[in-house]
C-alpha positions in Angstrom: 137.9 113.3 122.6 134.3 112.9 121.7 132.1 115.9 122.6 129.5 115.2 125.2 126.7 116.3 122.9 127.9 113.7 120.4 128.0 111.1 123.2 124.4 111.9 124.1 123.3 111.6 120.5 125.1 108.3 119.9 123.9 106.8 123.1 120.3 107.5 122.4 120.1 107.1 118.6 118.4 103.7 118.8 115.9 105.1 121.3 115.2 108.0 118.9 114.5 105.6 116.1 112.2 103.6 118.3 110.2 106.6 119.2 109.9 107.6 115.6 108.7 104.1 114.7 105.8 104.1 117.0 102.6 103.1 115.3 100.7 106.2 116.5 103.1 108.4 114.6 102.9 106.2 111.5 99.1 106.5 111.6 99.3 110.2 112.2 101.8 111.0 109.4 99.9 108.8 106.9 96.7 110.9 107.5 94.7 108.1 108.9 93.8 109.8 112.2 91.0 112.3 112.7 91.7 115.8 113.9 90.6 114.6 117.4 93.0 111.7 117.1 95.8 114.2 116.5 94.5 116.3 119.3 95.0 113.4 121.8 98.8 113.8 121.2 98.5 117.6 121.6 96.8 117.1 124.9 99.5 114.8 126.2 102.2 117.2 125.1 100.3 119.9 127.0 100.6 118.1 130.3 104.2 117.3 129.7 105.2 120.9 128.8 103.3 122.5 131.6 105.6 120.3 133.8 108.8 120.9 131.8 108.3 124.6 131.5 107.4 124.8 135.2 110.7 123.2 136.2 112.5 125.6 133.8 111.0 128.5 135.7 111.9 127.0 139.0 115.6 126.5 137.9 116.0 129.7 135.9 118.4 131.2 138.4 120.4 127.9 138.9 124.1 128.4 137.7 124.0 125.2 135.6 120.4 124.5 134.7 119.7 128.2 134.1 121.9 128.1 131.0 119.2 125.8 129.4 116.2 127.9 130.3 115.0 129.7 127.2 111.6 131.5 127.6 111.4 131.5 123.8 111.0 127.7 123.9 108.1 127.6 126.4 105.3 125.7 124.8 102.3 126.0 127.1 100.7 129.0 125.4 101.2 127.5 121.9 99.7 124.2 123.0 96.7 126.0 124.4 96.1 127.6 121.0 96.4 124.3 119.3 94.0 122.6 121.7 91.5 125.3 121.2 91.7 124.9 117.4 91.3 121.1 117.6 88.7 120.8 120.4 87.1 124.2 120.7 86.6 126.6 123.6 85.8 123.7 126.0 89.1 122.0 125.4 90.1 121.9 129.1 87.2 119.7 129.9 88.0 117.3 127.1 91.6 116.4 127.9 93.1 114.1 130.6 96.6 112.9 131.1 97.2 109.2 130.2 98.8 106.8 132.6 102.1 107.1 130.6 101.9 110.9 130.6 101.3 111.0 134.4 104.4 108.9 134.8 106.5 111.1 132.6 105.2 114.3 134.3 106.1 112.9 137.7 109.6 112.2 136.5 110.0 115.6 135.0 108.8 117.3 138.2 111.5 115.3 140.2 114.2 117.1 138.2 113.9 120.3 140.2 116.3 118.5 142.6 118.7 117.4 139.9 119.8 120.1 137.3 121.6 117.6 135.0 118.4 115.5 134.9 116.4 118.5 134.0 118.8 119.2 131.1 118.4 115.6 130.0 114.6 116.0 129.7 114.9 119.4 128.2 117.4 118.1 125.6 115.2 115.1 124.8 112.1 117.1 124.1 113.3 120.4 122.6 116.1 119.2 120.4 113.5 116.8 118.9 111.0 119.6 118.5 113.5 121.8 116.7 114.7 119.0 114.4 112.3 116.2 113.4 109.4 118.1 114.8 109.7 120.6 111.9 109.0 117.8 109.4 106.0 116.7 111.4 104.7 120.2 111.4 104.8 120.5 107.6 103.1 117.1 107.2 100.4 118.0 109.7 99.7 121.3 107.8 99.2 119.3 104.6 96.9 116.7 106.3 94.7 118.9 108.5 95.1 122.3 106.8 96.3 124.0 109.9 98.3 127.2 109.5 99.8 129.7 112.0 96.5 130.5 113.9 96.5 127.4 116.0 96.7 123.7 115.2 100.5 123.4 114.8 101.7 126.3 116.8 103.6 123.9 119.1 106.1 123.4 116.3 106.6 127.1 115.6 109.5 128.9 117.3 109.3 132.5 116.0 111.3 134.0 118.8 114.2 131.6 118.5 115.5 132.8 115.1 117.7 130.5 113.1 117.0 127.0 114.3 120.3 125.5 113.1 122.2 128.3 114.8 120.2 127.8 118.0 120.8 124.0 118.0 124.6 124.6 117.5 124.6 126.9 120.5 122.6 124.4 122.5 125.1 121.6 121.7 127.9 123.9 122.7 126.3 124.5 126.1 126.0 120.7 126.5 129.7 120.3 125.7 130.6 123.0 128.2 128.8 121.2 131.1 131.3 120.6 133.9 130.3 117.0 134.8 132.5 114.2 135.9 132.4 110.8 134.2 129.9 109.4 136.7 127.5 112.3 136.3 127.8 112.2 132.5 126.8 108.6 132.5 124.0 109.3 134.9 122.7 112.0 132.5 123.0 109.6 129.5 120.9 107.1 131.4 118.3 109.8 132.1 118.1 110.8 128.5 117.5 107.2 127.6 114.8 107.0 130.2 113.2 110.2 128.9 113.1 108.7 125.4 111.5 105.5 126.9 108.9 107.4 128.8 108.0 109.6 125.8 107.8 106.5 123.6 105.4 104.9 126.1 103.2 108.0 125.8 103.0 107.4 122.1 102.3 103.7 122.5 99.4 104.5 124.9 98.0 107.0 122.4 97.6 104.3 119.8 95.4 102.3 122.2 93.4 105.5 122.9 92.7 106.3 119.3 91.9 102.7 118.5 89.3 102.6 121.3 87.7 105.8 120.0 87.5 104.5 116.4 
């Protein structure tokens, strides 16, 4: 019998590749964007994670969703440090959520009423941050010269410990979810939707940086 974590991974692999292939990320990783162009992504992440971490706090005592609430993963403070590094002390006045981000944030906030949906969005974001996000961090450090004092703090998880061990434990918790077939399929669809919404954020970012060029 296929583990549910494997089912999720297999069902969303093409979506994952689509997100990685977005032209904004290609431009970013090739070093063709300014620091402010990179900061636009940091800003959109900030709005998304304020929502996601807020739902985490709201569901911390839930018997199911609570098993996926890890304060060591919260990203709001790290993103604030990154935004200050990129934009300066007045960063709050310089960032606005894009239309795609506003849509994603609204969907995340709806998950307070659906624990499995919350896990779907949590899985989509954090498992990516702990995996491919680590490669992105190393490349951004080379391109922009950021270190551990802001700039790429979003990708640093000092309180998590061993990332491979944490990810294995996370997958084990996914596999232990007591969901019937219908709810599993509903969760798979939500993961696919989460990937789609996140990819739309990246697509809109490309339009933003082109307009600013």
